[in-house]
C-alpha positions as a Markdown table, in Angstrom:
| # | Residue | x | y | z |
|---|---|---|---|---|
| 1 | Met | 97.5 | 128.1 | 89.2 |
| 2 | Thr | 95.1 | 130.8 | 90.4 |
| 3 | Arg | 95.1 | 132.2 | 93.9 |
| 4 | Lys | 92.1 | 134.1 | 95.2 |
| 5 | Thr | 91.6 | 136.2 | 98.2 |
| 6 | Ile | 88.1 | 137.6 | 98.6 |
| 7 | Phe | 87.2 | 140.7 | 100.4 |
| 8 | Arg | 83.6 | 141.7 | 101.0 |
| 9 | Ser | 82.9 | 145.3 | 100.4 |
| 10 | Leu | 81.1 | 145.3 | 103.7 |
| 11 | Ile | 84.4 | 144.5 | 105.5 |
| 12 | Ala | 86.2 | 147.2 | 103.5 |
| 13 | Gly | 83.6 | 149.7 | 104.3 |
| 14 | Val | 83.6 | 149.0 | 108.1 |
| 15 | Leu | 87.3 | 149.6 | 108.1 |
| 16 | Ile | 86.7 | 153.0 | 106.3 |
| 17 | Cys | 84.5 | 154.0 | 109.1 |
| 18 | Phe | 87.5 | 153.9 | 111.5 |
| 19 | Ser | 89.6 | 156.3 | 109.4 |
| 20 | Gly | 88.6 | 159.2 | 111.5 |
| 21 | Trp | 89.4 | 157.4 | 114.7 |
| 22 | Ala | 92.7 | 155.7 | 113.9 |
| 23 | Met | 95.0 | 153.8 | 116.2 |
| 24 | Gly | 96.9 | 155.8 | 118.8 |
| 25 | Gln | 100.4 | 157.0 | 118.1 |
| 26 | Pro | 103.2 | 155.1 | 119.7 |
| 27 | Gly | 103.9 | 156.6 | 123.1 |
| 28 | Gly | 100.3 | 157.4 | 123.8 |
| 29 | Phe | 100.3 | 160.9 | 122.2 |
| 30 | Gly | 96.7 | 160.7 | 121.0 |
| 31 | Arg | 94.7 | 159.9 | 117.9 |
| 32 | Ser | 95.7 | 160.8 | 114.4 |
| 33 | Pro | 94.0 | 161.9 | 112.4 |
| 34 | Gln | 91.2 | 163.1 | 114.8 |
| 35 | Ile | 88.2 | 164.5 | 113.0 |
| 36 | Asn | 86.5 | 167.1 | 115.2 |
| 37 | Pro | 82.8 | 168.0 | 115.3 |
| 38 | Asp | 83.3 | 171.2 | 113.2 |
| 39 | Lys | 85.1 | 169.2 | 110.5 |
| 40 | Thr | 88.5 | 170.5 | 111.5 |
| 41 | Val | 91.1 | 167.7 | 111.7 |
| 42 | Thr | 93.9 | 167.3 | 114.2 |
| 43 | Phe | 97.1 | 165.5 | 113.1 |
| 44 | Arg | 99.7 | 164.2 | 115.6 |
| 45 | Ile | 103.1 | 162.5 | 115.3 |
| 46 | Ser | 105.6 | 161.5 | 117.9 |
| 47 | Ala | 109.1 | 162.8 | 116.8 |
| 48 | Pro | 110.9 | 164.0 | 119.9 |
| 49 | Asn | 114.3 | 164.3 | 118.2 |
| 50 | Ala | 113.0 | 166.1 | 115.1 |
| 51 | Gln | 113.9 | 169.8 | 114.4 |
| 52 | Asp | 111.0 | 170.5 | 112.0 |
| 53 | Val | 107.8 | 168.7 | 111.1 |
| 54 | Lys | 105.2 | 169.7 | 108.5 |
| 55 | Leu | 101.9 | 168.2 | 107.4 |
| 56 | Ser | 101.2 | 167.7 | 103.7 |
| 57 | Val | 97.5 | 167.0 | 103.0 |
| 58 | Gln | 95.7 | 167.5 | 99.8 |
| 59 | Ser | 93.0 | 169.5 | 101.5 |
| 60 | Glu | 95.6 | 172.3 | 101.9 |
| 61 | Lys | 97.4 | 174.3 | 99.2 |
| 62 | Ala | 100.8 | 173.9 | 100.9 |
| 63 | Pro | 102.5 | 172.0 | 103.7 |
| 64 | Val | 101.4 | 173.2 | 107.2 |
| 65 | Gln | 103.9 | 173.8 | 110.0 |
| 66 | Met | 103.3 | 171.5 | 113.1 |
| 67 | Val | 104.0 | 172.5 | 116.7 |
| 68 | Lys | 106.1 | 170.4 | 119.1 |
| 69 | Asp | 105.0 | 170.0 | 122.8 |
| 70 | Ser | 107.1 | 169.2 | 125.8 |
| 71 | Arg | 106.7 | 165.4 | 125.3 |
| 72 | Gly | 108.0 | 165.4 | 121.8 |
| 73 | Ser | 104.6 | 165.2 | 120.1 |
| 74 | Trp | 104.0 | 167.4 | 117.1 |
| 75 | Ser | 100.4 | 168.5 | 116.2 |
| 76 | Val | 98.4 | 170.8 | 114.0 |
| 77 | Thr | 94.7 | 171.4 | 113.3 |
| 78 | Val | 93.5 | 172.2 | 109.8 |
| 79 | Gly | 90.2 | 173.0 | 108.2 |
| 80 | Pro | 87.3 | 172.8 | 108.3 |
| 81 | Val | 87.9 | 170.2 | 105.7 |
| 82 | Lys | 85.3 | 169.5 | 103.0 |
| 83 | Pro | 84.1 | 165.9 | 103.4 |
| 84 | Asp | 86.1 | 163.6 | 101.1 |
| 85 | Ile | 89.1 | 161.3 | 101.2 |
| 86 | Tyr | 92.5 | 163.0 | 101.1 |
| 87 | Pro | 96.1 | 161.6 | 100.9 |
| 88 | Tyr | 98.5 | 163.0 | 103.4 |
| 89 | His | 101.9 | 162.5 | 105.0 |
| 90 | Tyr | 104.3 | 164.2 | 107.3 |
| 91 | Ile | 107.6 | 165.8 | 106.4 |
| 92 | Val | 110.1 | 165.2 | 109.2 |
| 93 | Asp | 113.3 | 167.1 | 108.8 |
| 94 | Gly | 112.8 | 167.0 | 105.1 |
| 95 | Val | 111.8 | 163.3 | 104.9 |
| 96 | Arg | 108.3 | 162.1 | 104.0 |
| 97 | Val | 106.8 | 159.9 | 106.6 |
| 98 | Met | 103.5 | 157.9 | 106.8 |
| 99 | Asp | 101.2 | 158.3 | 109.8 |
| 100 | Ala | 102.1 | 155.4 | 112.0 |
| 101 | Gly | 98.8 | 155.8 | 113.8 |
| 102 | Asn | 96.6 | 155.3 | 110.7 |
| 103 | Met | 96.1 | 151.9 | 109.1 |
| 104 | His | 94.7 | 153.3 | 105.9 |
| 105 | Tyr | 97.3 | 154.0 | 103.2 |
| 106 | Phe | 97.6 | 155.0 | 99.5 |
| 107 | Pro | 98.7 | 152.0 | 97.4 |
| 108 | Asn | 101.6 | 153.2 | 95.2 |
| 109 | Glu | 104.8 | 151.9 | 93.6 |
| 110 | Arg | 106.8 | 154.4 | 95.6 |
| 111 | Phe | 106.0 | 156.3 | 98.7 |
| 112 | Lys | 102.7 | 155.2 | 100.3 |
| 113 | Gly | 101.0 | 158.1 | 101.9 |
| 114 | Ser | 98.2 | 157.8 | 104.5 |
| 115 | Leu | 94.5 | 158.5 | 103.9 |
| 116 | Leu | 92.2 | 160.9 | 105.7 |
| 117 | Asp | 88.5 | 160.1 | 105.3 |
| 118 | Val | 86.2 | 163.0 | 106.4 |
| 119 | Pro | 82.6 | 161.9 | 106.4 |
| 120 | Gly | 79.7 | 164.1 | 105.2 |
| 121 | Asp | 76.7 | 165.0 | 107.3 |
| 122 | Thr | 74.8 | 162.9 | 104.7 |
| 123 | Pro | 76.6 | 159.9 | 103.1 |
| 124 | Leu | 78.8 | 160.6 | 100.1 |
| 125 | Val | 78.7 | 158.5 | 97.0 |
| 126 | His | 81.7 | 156.6 | 98.1 |
| 127 | Ser | 80.5 | 156.1 | 101.7 |
| 128 | Met | 79.6 | 152.9 | 103.4 |
| 129 | Arg | 75.8 | 152.6 | 103.3 |
| 130 | Asp | 73.3 | 150.0 | 104.4 |
| 131 | Val | 72.8 | 148.6 | 100.9 |
| 132 | Pro | 73.7 | 145.2 | 99.3 |
| 133 | His | 77.4 | 144.9 | 98.7 |
| 134 | Gly | 79.5 | 143.3 | 96.0 |
| 135 | Thr | 82.7 | 141.4 | 96.3 |
| 136 | Val | 86.3 | 142.4 | 95.4 |
| 137 | Thr | 88.6 | 139.5 | 94.5 |
| 138 | Tyr | 92.3 | 139.5 | 94.1 |
| 139 | Glu | 93.3 | 137.5 | 91.1 |
| 140 | Leu | 96.4 | 136.3 | 89.3 |
| 141 | Tyr | 96.4 | 135.7 | 85.6 |
| 142 | Pro | 98.9 | 134.6 | 82.9 |
| 143 | Ser | 100.5 | 137.8 | 81.6 |
| 144 | Ala | 103.2 | 139.2 | 79.3 |
| 145 | Glu | 106.4 | 137.4 | 78.7 |
| 146 | Gly | 105.4 | 134.5 | 81.0 |
| 147 | Thr | 104.9 | 136.6 | 84.0 |
| 148 | Thr | 101.9 | 136.5 | 86.4 |
| 149 | Gly | 99.6 | 139.5 | 86.3 |
| 150 | Thr | 97.8 | 141.0 | 89.3 |
| 151 | Val | 94.2 | 142.3 | 89.1 |
| 152 | Leu | 91.3 | 143.1 | 91.3 |
| 153 | Val | 87.8 | 142.2 | 90.2 |
| 154 | Tyr | 84.6 | 143.6 | 91.6 |
| 155 | Thr | 81.4 | 141.6 | 91.1 |
| 156 | Pro | 78.1 | 143.3 | 91.9 |
| 157 | Pro | 75.6 | 142.4 | 94.6 |
| 158 | Gly | 73.8 | 139.2 | 93.9 |
| 159 | Tyr | 76.5 | 137.8 | 91.5 |
| 160 | Asp | 76.9 | 134.6 | 93.5 |
| 161 | Lys | 73.2 | 134.1 | 94.0 |
| 162 | Asn | 72.3 | 134.3 | 90.3 |
| 163 | Pro | 74.5 | 131.7 | 88.6 |
| 164 | Asn | 72.8 | 132.1 | 85.2 |
| 165 | Gln | 73.1 | 135.9 | 84.9 |
| 166 | Lys | 75.8 | 137.4 | 82.8 |
| 167 | Tyr | 77.1 | 140.9 | 83.3 |
| 168 | Pro | 78.8 | 143.7 | 81.3 |
| 169 | Val | 82.4 | 144.6 | 82.2 |
| 170 | Phe | 84.2 | 147.9 | 82.9 |
| 171 | Tyr | 88.0 | 147.8 | 82.7 |
| 172 | Leu | 89.2 | 150.6 | 85.1 |
| 173 | Ile | 92.8 | 151.7 | 85.1 |
| 174 | Ser | 94.6 | 153.8 | 87.6 |
| 175 | Gly | 97.5 | 156.3 | 87.1 |
| 176 | Thr | 101.3 | 156.5 | 87.0 |
| 177 | Thr | 102.9 | 154.8 | 90.1 |
| 178 | Asp | 99.5 | 153.6 | 91.2 |
| 179 | Thr | 98.9 | 149.8 | 91.8 |
| 180 | Glu | 96.0 | 147.6 | 91.0 |
| 181 | Glu | 94.6 | 148.3 | 94.5 |
| 182 | Thr | 94.3 | 152.1 | 94.0 |
| 183 | Trp | 90.8 | 152.1 | 92.5 |
| 184 | Phe | 89.7 | 149.9 | 95.3 |
| 185 | Lys | 91.4 | 151.5 | 98.4 |
| 186 | Val | 91.4 | 155.1 | 97.2 |
| 187 | Gly | 88.9 | 155.3 | 94.4 |
| 188 | Lys | 86.4 | 153.3 | 96.3 |
| 189 | Ala | 85.0 | 151.9 | 93.1 |
| 190 | Asn | 83.3 | 149.0 | 94.9 |
| 191 | Leu | 81.3 | 151.3 | 97.3 |
| 192 | Ile | 80.5 | 153.8 | 94.5 |
| 193 | Leu | 79.0 | 151.0 | 92.4 |
| 194 | Asp | 77.2 | 149.4 | 95.4 |
| 195 | Asn | 75.5 | 152.7 | 96.1 |
| 196 | Leu | 74.6 | 153.6 | 92.5 |
| 197 | Ile | 73.2 | 150.1 | 91.9 |
| 198 | Ala | 71.2 | 150.3 | 95.1 |
| 199 | Glu | 69.7 | 153.6 | 94.0 |
| 200 | Gly | 68.8 | 152.2 | 90.6 |
| 201 | Lys | 71.2 | 154.7 | 88.9 |
| 202 | Ala | 73.7 | 152.2 | 87.5 |
| 203 | Asn | 73.3 | 148.8 | 85.9 |
| 204 | Pro | 75.0 | 145.9 | 87.8 |
| 205 | Met | 78.4 | 145.4 | 86.2 |
| 206 | Ile | 81.8 | 143.7 | 86.8 |
| 207 | Ile | 84.7 | 146.0 | 87.3 |
| 208 | Val | 88.2 | 144.8 | 86.4 |
| 209 | Met | 91.1 | 146.9 | 88.0 |
| 210 | Pro | 94.5 | 145.9 | 86.4 |
| 211 | Tyr | 98.0 | 147.0 | 87.2 |
| 212 | Gly | 99.1 | 149.5 | 84.5 |
| 213 | Asn | 103.0 | 149.2 | 84.6 |
| 214 | Ile | 103.6 | 145.9 | 82.8 |
| 215 | Glu | 107.3 | 146.6 | 82.2 |
| 216 | Ala | 107.9 | 147.1 | 86.0 |
| 217 | Arg | 106.2 | 143.7 | 86.7 |
| 218 | Ile | 108.3 | 142.0 | 84.1 |
| 219 | Ala | 111.4 | 143.4 | 85.6 |
| 220 | Glu | 110.4 | 142.5 | 89.1 |
| 221 | Gln | 109.5 | 138.9 | 88.2 |
| 222 | Lys | 112.6 | 138.3 | 86.0 |
| 223 | Glu | 114.9 | 139.9 | 88.6 |
| 224 | Gly | 115.7 | 142.9 | 86.5 |
| 225 | Leu | 115.8 | 146.6 | 87.3 |
| 226 | Lys | 112.5 | 148.4 | 87.3 |
| 227 | Pro | 112.6 | 150.9 | 84.4 |
| 228 | Ala | 112.2 | 154.6 | 85.2 |
| 229 | Asp | 109.0 | 156.3 | 84.1 |
| 230 | Pro | 109.0 | 157.6 | 80.6 |
| 231 | Phe | 109.9 | 161.3 | 80.2 |
| 232 | Gly | 106.7 | 162.9 | 78.8 |
| 233 | Arg | 103.3 | 161.5 | 78.2 |
| 234 | Glu | 103.7 | 161.6 | 74.4 |
| 235 | Ser | 107.2 | 160.3 | 74.1 |
| 236 | Glu | 108.1 | 157.3 | 72.0 |
| 237 | Glu | 108.7 | 155.2 | 75.1 |
| 238 | Ala | 105.4 | 156.3 | 76.8 |
| 239 | Val | 103.5 | 155.2 | 73.7 |
| 240 | Ala | 105.4 | 151.9 | 73.4 |
| 241 | Arg | 104.6 | 151.1 | 77.1 |
| 242 | Ser | 101.0 | 151.9 | 76.5 |
| 243 | Lys | 101.1 | 149.5 | 73.6 |
| 244 | Thr | 102.5 | 146.8 | 75.9 |
| 245 | Phe | 99.6 | 147.4 | 78.3 |
| 246 | Glu | 97.1 | 147.3 | 75.5 |
| 247 | Arg | 98.4 | 143.9 | 74.3 |
| 248 | Asp | 98.3 | 142.5 | 77.8 |
| 249 | Leu | 94.8 | 143.7 | 78.3 |
| 250 | Val | 93.4 | 142.5 | 75.0 |
| 251 | Asp | 95.4 | 139.3 | 74.6 |
| 252 | Asn | 95.7 | 138.1 | 78.2 |
| 253 | Leu | 93.4 | 139.8 | 80.7 |
| 254 | Ile | 90.2 | 140.0 | 78.8 |
| 255 | Pro | 90.3 | 136.3 | 77.8 |
| 256 | Tyr | 91.1 | 135.4 | 81.4 |
| 257 | Val | 88.2 | 137.4 | 82.8 |
| 258 | Glu | 85.7 | 136.1 | 80.2 |
| 259 | Lys | 86.8 | 132.5 | 81.0 |
| 260 | Asn | 86.5 | 132.9 | 84.7 |
| 261 | Tyr | 83.6 | 135.3 | 85.2 |
| 262 | Arg | 80.0 | 135.4 | 83.8 |
| 263 | Thr | 80.5 | 138.2 | 81.3 |
| 264 | Ile | 78.5 | 139.3 | 78.2 |
| 265 | Ala | 81.5 | 139.0 | 75.9 |
| 266 | Asn | 80.9 | 141.6 | 73.2 |
| 267 | Ser | 81.8 | 145.3 | 72.6 |
| 268 | Glu | 78.4 | 146.6 | 73.5 |
| 269 | Asn | 78.9 | 145.2 | 77.0 |
| 270 | Arg | 82.6 | 146.1 | 77.4 |
| 271 | Ala | 83.8 | 149.5 | 78.6 |
| 272 | Ile | 87.3 | 150.9 | 79.4 |
| 273 | Gly | 88.2 | 153.9 | 81.6 |
| 274 | Gly | 91.1 | 155.3 | 83.4 |
| 275 | Phe | 92.7 | 158.2 | 85.3 |
| 276 | Ser | 95.9 | 160.1 | 84.3 |
| 277 | Arg | 98.3 | 157.6 | 82.7 |
| 278 | Gly | 95.4 | 155.1 | 82.8 |
| 279 | Gly | 93.3 | 157.7 | 80.9 |
| 280 | Gly | 96.0 | 157.8 | 78.2 |
| 281 | Gln | 96.0 | 154.0 | 78.2 |
| 282 | Thr | 92.2 | 154.0 | 78.0 |
| 283 | Leu | 92.2 | 156.3 | 74.9 |
| 284 | Arg | 94.9 | 154.4 | 73.1 |
| 285 | Thr | 93.5 | 151.0 | 73.8 |
| 286 | Gly | 89.9 | 152.1 | 73.2 |
| 287 | Phe | 90.6 | 153.9 | 69.9 |
| 288 | Gly | 92.9 | 151.0 | 68.8 |
| 289 | Asn | 90.2 | 148.4 | 69.5 |
| 290 | Leu | 86.8 | 149.9 | 68.6 |
| 291 | Asp | 85.7 | 146.4 | 67.8 |
| 292 | Lys | 86.1 | 145.5 | 71.5 |
| 293 | Phe | 84.9 | 148.6 | 73.4 |
| 294 | Asp | 81.8 | 150.7 | 72.8 |
| 295 | Trp | 82.3 | 152.8 | 75.9 |
| 296 | Ile | 85.4 | 154.9 | 76.6 |
| 297 | Cys | 85.8 | 157.0 | 79.8 |
| 298 | Cys | 88.9 | 159.3 | 80.1 |
| 299 | Tyr | 89.6 | 161.0 | 83.4 |
| 300 | Ser | 92.3 | 163.8 | 83.5 |
| 301 | Ala | 94.1 | 162.7 | 80.3 |
| 302 | Tyr | 94.3 | 163.4 | 76.6 |
| 303 | Leu | 95.9 | 162.5 | 73.3 |
| 304 | Ser | 97.7 | 165.0 | 71.2 |
| 305 | Thr | 96.6 | 166.1 | 67.8 |
| 306 | Thr | 99.9 | 164.6 | 66.4 |
| 307 | Glu | 99.3 | 161.2 | 67.9 |
| 308 | Leu | 95.6 | 161.2 | 67.0 |
| 309 | Glu | 96.4 | 161.9 | 63.3 |
| 310 | Arg | 99.4 | 159.6 | 63.2 |
| 311 | Asp | 98.0 | 156.5 | 65.0 |
| 312 | Phe | 94.2 | 156.9 | 65.0 |
| 313 | Ala | 93.5 | 158.5 | 61.6 |
| 314 | Thr | 90.6 | 156.1 | 61.0 |
| 315 | Val | 89.0 | 157.3 | 64.2 |
| 316 | Val | 89.3 | 161.1 | 63.7 |
| 317 | Glu | 88.9 | 161.2 | 59.9 |
| 318 | Asn | 85.7 | 159.1 | 59.8 |
| 319 | Pro | 83.6 | 160.8 | 62.5 |
| 320 | Glu | 80.3 | 159.3 | 61.3 |
| 321 | Glu | 81.7 | 155.7 | 61.6 |
| 322 | Thr | 83.3 | 156.6 | 65.0 |
| 323 | Asn | 80.0 | 158.1 | 66.3 |
| 324 | Asp | 78.1 | 155.1 | 65.0 |
| 325 | Lys | 80.5 | 152.7 | 66.8 |
| 326 | Leu | 80.9 | 154.4 | 70.2 |
| 327 | Lys | 78.0 | 154.6 | 72.6 |
| 328 | Leu | 80.0 | 156.9 | 74.9 |
| 329 | Leu | 83.2 | 158.9 | 74.7 |
| 330 | Trp | 83.7 | 160.8 | 78.0 |
| 331 | Val | 86.5 | 163.3 | 78.9 |
| 332 | Ser | 86.7 | 165.0 | 82.2 |
| 333 | Val | 89.3 | 167.2 | 83.9 |
| 334 | Gly | 89.6 | 169.8 | 86.7 |
| 335 | Asn | 90.3 | 173.4 | 86.0 |
| 336 | Glu | 93.4 | 173.4 | 88.3 |
| 337 | Asp | 94.7 | 170.1 | 86.9 |
| 338 | Arg | 98.2 | 170.3 | 85.5 |
| 339 | Leu | 96.8 | 168.5 | 82.4 |
| 340 | Tyr | 93.9 | 170.9 | 82.0 |
| 341 | Gln | 95.2 | 172.8 | 78.9 |
| 342 | Pro | 96.1 | 169.7 | 76.8 |
| 343 | Thr | 92.9 | 168.0 | 77.9 |
| 344 | Thr | 90.7 | 170.9 | 76.8 |
| 345 | Glu | 92.7 | 171.1 | 73.6 |
| 346 | Phe | 91.9 | 167.5 | 73.0 |
| 347 | Ile | 88.2 | 168.2 | 73.7 |
| 348 | Asp | 88.3 | 171.1 | 71.2 |
| 349 | Tyr | 89.8 | 168.9 | 68.6 |
| 350 | Leu | 87.1 | 166.3 | 69.0 |
| 351 | Lys | 84.5 | 169.1 | 68.6 |
| 352 | Ala | 86.2 | 170.4 | 65.4 |
| 353 | Lys | 86.3 | 166.9 | 64.0 |
| 354 | Gly | 82.6 | 166.3 | 64.8 |
| 355 | Ile | 83.3 | 163.3 | 67.1 |
| 356 | Glu | 80.5 | 163.0 | 69.6 |
| 357 | His | 81.5 | 163.1 | 73.3 |
| 358 | Lys | 80.5 | 164.1 | 76.7 |
| 359 | Thr | 82.6 | 166.3 | 79.0 |
| 360 | Leu | 82.8 | 167.4 | 82.6 |
| 361 | Ile | 85.0 | 170.3 | 83.6 |
| 362 | Thr | 85.2 | 170.5 | 87.4 |
| 363 | Thr | 87.1 | 172.6 | 89.9 |
| 364 | Gly | 90.2 | 171.1 | 91.5 |
| 365 | Gly | 93.3 | 169.5 | 90.4 |
| 366 | His | 94.9 | 166.1 | 89.4 |
| 367 | Thr | 93.4 | 164.3 | 92.4 |
| 368 | Trp | 91.6 | 161.2 | 93.4 |
| 369 | Met | 88.9 | 163.5 | 94.9 |
| 370 | Asn | 88.0 | 164.5 | 91.3 |
| 371 | Thr | 88.5 | 160.9 | 90.0 |
| 372 | Arg | 85.9 | 159.4 | 92.4 |
| 373 | Leu | 83.5 | 162.1 | 91.2 |
| 374 | Tyr | 84.2 | 161.2 | 87.5 |
| 375 | Leu | 83.5 | 157.5 | 88.1 |
| 376 | Ala | 80.3 | 158.4 | 90.0 |
| 377 | Lys | 79.2 | 160.5 | 87.0 |
| 378 | Thr | 80.1 | 158.0 | 84.3 |
| 379 | Ala | 79.1 | 154.7 | 85.8 |
| 380 | Pro | 75.3 | 155.5 | 85.4 |
| 381 | Leu | 75.8 | 156.2 | 81.7 |
| 382 | Leu | 77.3 | 152.8 | 80.9 |
| 383 | Phe | 75.5 | 149.8 | 79.4 |
| 384 | Lys | 72.2 | 151.7 | 79.0 |
């Protein structure tokens, strides 16, 4: 049985507009976060019994000390902050704490931080705009080992009004400890596509956002213990888990999507992309199924030379065939990303082998600020 809960992108975007004016803190100690006219941001938290409170926000290089007033409210102002969306949390006597005055949070398997949305003077690519909006649907599908999989599906503006039109599909995967909601609530994939489509920069497409940790879901639904994350991105266990994800995507999720949505069901109209762990899953699934994906987009991830030559020899040793098959192989990373060195080594290897690809090296680290940018740069290239 399938259960659907539909959210209009319009509703999601309206909620985003309130991220700079969130609910007041318990006790009436003011708004948090409060975005000031000069783009500085004031954070507040009520913690009268705390001895030490710091703010950790990705716009700052290190946690920032907060100051306590006579009523027990701690506050600090940072910035000016470059317009974007930033995860943040408080550290109260050494314990991470969400912002109780902010309804917007970062979906994660573990700690769920809060989100700061600093608007630009002109709308950013992920901003809510006065354009036609698509729909995001929460779906359940038959998954691995008899479990029920969870996935979000974005359908473009006009999907419901054109019952005879079929669309290409972009399978978009988030990173380690992220959930299937992260590309929606943090990556803003729906708003990015709404805006790009409205500007004529991207073709209308369906975006499928799955959960990447299949073993965790199996354990949860079968009342087992959730397995710890693999040690190392290239470990035998990490590769095995990626294979589990690949089988679920190819054998279960793609057939479900193509049965229940109006898709153009061939490799020319099927793309795969992902961030961090999802980028590794993207490369392994894409290279392992070139008959199913003509478009591969890797954000802040890589495959080692050892793995490429061991598991994907047909891809790297036959560059002419690979180039003929792939319409796009994209790799992007920030120059402060902890995966910068292995990712650029991967890029250099592709060059040496004569495998055609596009790259984007940006400033910044292993963040969703960069990941939104990478999606905005690659979506216009797909299905052209």
